[in-house]
Phi, psi and omega in degrees: 000136178284115182248004178287147171297136183300324182283350179243059179277148181227095180300130183296333178285353189246029176291168179305325181256013184214069177287336183268139179290135180288342182298323192299324186289340177260342187286167176297164178309322187287348177273353183286148178300145186269004183073031180291150179279116178258016184274077181259015188304318178299320185281324182295336180298332180257348184281338184102153177218195188279357169091036176212156182287135185263137175287152179281124183230157175291139186299330187279355182274341180290127181311131187298333188264354171281150172297174180296159189299322185294314182300320175302316178297323178297315177292324172297321176302315181290326184296312180289338186262338189234329189284129179304135177052025177298320184283359170268326184273343172230134181284107188292314178304321179290317187294316184290323172300316179289330181294335178281351181290160169290142178303344178273353179284136178302344179273347180299137181303153177295127192303319182306316185294321172302308178304325178288317184289332172294318179299322182286321180290331186299339186292326184261008188255142171265358186271341178228175182270138173243152177298132178291145180291136180298140168282103181301328180287342183266355185224144176284163186303323187286354173258017177265007172289145194298318184290328180289323182295316179290331170290323183289326183277358177067036182240159176282171174297138173277171187297322181290324180293320178297312178299324178303313184289323175298321174295317178301316178286327174294317182298319178292317180296320181284320171302324176286334176274351184072034182235147178054039188291316178301317180290332174299318181291319175305317182296327183270336179288137186059025175052041176302322182287343186226086180284353182257011188290338185288345177296321177246046185297329181289339178276107199273338195291307181302324182282330175295324180293311182288327172299322184295316185295308179299319181296314180290326178290326182295321180287324175301324185270355173079022183287342177286351182260145173279110191227094183249176181287327179282327179230080180288165181291152177288154185306322184290338172270323184294329178293338184272356188262161185251035182210149177279162177311148173302146181257347181203167176296325174298327178290325173299312184287337169298311179304319175300307183303314183299313177304312185294326179292322177296318181296311184295319178308309179290325182291320184290318188288325184267005182297337176259010187229072188297340182285343178262135188268152171289157185274331186234123178288143174301335185288338180270003184264122176247002182289142176272162182288150186289155182275194180283154176293325176302319184284321179300318182267020184285349180194176181290178186292318177269088188276152171273173180303325176298311179290329186292329182292331175288316176296315182242093179287354177093351185281150180287134176276144171289162174210180183299336178270005180291127187289344180254026189298320188264354181241348180232134175231097186295166182298335181274016182233135183235207182302319180300317177298318173296329175297319182286327175300322175297317172302318178298320177297318179290327175299317183291331175289319181297319179298315186298313187288324185283329184259314189258340184266006183279344176295158180282074178253143177282171189296327182290327172296317175299315188294325187261005179296151176300318184298316184288328175294324177301315178299318187288334176293319180295321180294313180299318180299321179294314183297320188276336184261333186262337192265031185204178175068226191276001174257020171306133186295323190270007184223056183251140187275345180223169179284326175300309180299319177302314174303310183296315180289333176295309181298326180289328178290316185268350176303312176306320178293320179296318179301325178293328178290321183291325178295320190249347186297316183287345180247009180285131169261095184287348177275348182261107179298337177269004183294122185294318185294312182298321180294323181291318176305306180299315178299319179295321180290330181283325173301318180293317184295320179298314181291329177288316180304322178296316180294323180295333186288346184266188179272357185293141182277104183298350175292345187263000178284154181308136182299328173303349172295333179297327176291319176302313177301319181294324177295317180301314179301322182294315184297319181290328179286324175297323176285328178298321186295326179253001181291146172290165179298332184286335186259345184304310187301324176300306180299322179297319180297322181289323178293318180297315181299318187291325178289000000 
């Protein structure tokens, strides 16, 4: 059982005499460093950093497989400012403080998480190389695996791919050792360690495997259970978990955030794959919904009583079992909580399709079933309660909030598509399911066009949005095949806009 305090972690690979990870000696050739030039000091002077003075350290203390300290600071800055929900999965005040420490210090961040952050931040940096996007029209679907494409292209690993592999092997190694398990889950939540995963999104197996590992580790750590300072877990449950009790209210909130990101990752990805089962049933989740980002970042990891009251305001948190989950959104819930609720909504649709609609029912019986009517009522509740007031899409203070609310705004429409796409008769102009699917697809397209009309960088949107866009394109193509000549130009224009 891991008994160390979360804020005082001590990577085994970072001792004074072992700055190089032992994983690299055992990893495949593609995981070896490619000898990239990390001497970006002159460019980084004008590129910006995390905004603090760096202490003077000896060069041989810095881990050999990490980029230079200045480049790491630059990528950390981009990660927190650009990567969706990065400030939820990592407590920024604590992380930036620990990054100032010497690498030999027990407070220095876990190296695997640093590699993962470097990989994620590299996507937004002009100072390092990122893997090029594959040209889908030039390759068959079976050649869209990331390792196969760079081999076929005859190119070496890009910077983000290299950092991803280093993070992957370090995380697997420490998971096998039973060390830094929470940090391993942090690296795998939201695909932080794999910014290139969206390129082979349609290949479900690698993502299912990575999601399984994060989900199962979360259960082994008890992150699916509500474990607070006021209501700790009973001792007979505690002794079965692989993590020590939380040390502060911020620790409680961090574990809560990490779990819900792992949950959302699997729910969003498998929402269109009803044949694949979830690792964790919704009925086994007792964790409460996360609080606001402002409260989470209100103080350092070792918080005072004053900060503790901000993090845990005493208000009752909603959970999976709350009867008003989709109709009421309390003040201690922000865009991230709404993002998680959307994942819960998609989860219920996935469960219904996977378990109950496998029976030999005709389309009309499914369309009129009580279960589908309940799901549609949930979708309507989310539309009417979440798409107004403080959750207005165009009045958000940060790109992360805008990304979460964009996903929350289009998820009810996507849920409608999931409910009706498989039972739609596109050859029948009066088919209710076909008309609902097409209307929902156009609503997603309209919401996306509104976002594109602003100055916001759509590269910062959640990567799962690409899956939504693919399904919208499929709906438009299905409608185009059966559309009369008078409507065909409109549908072609919508498909062109989606591209």
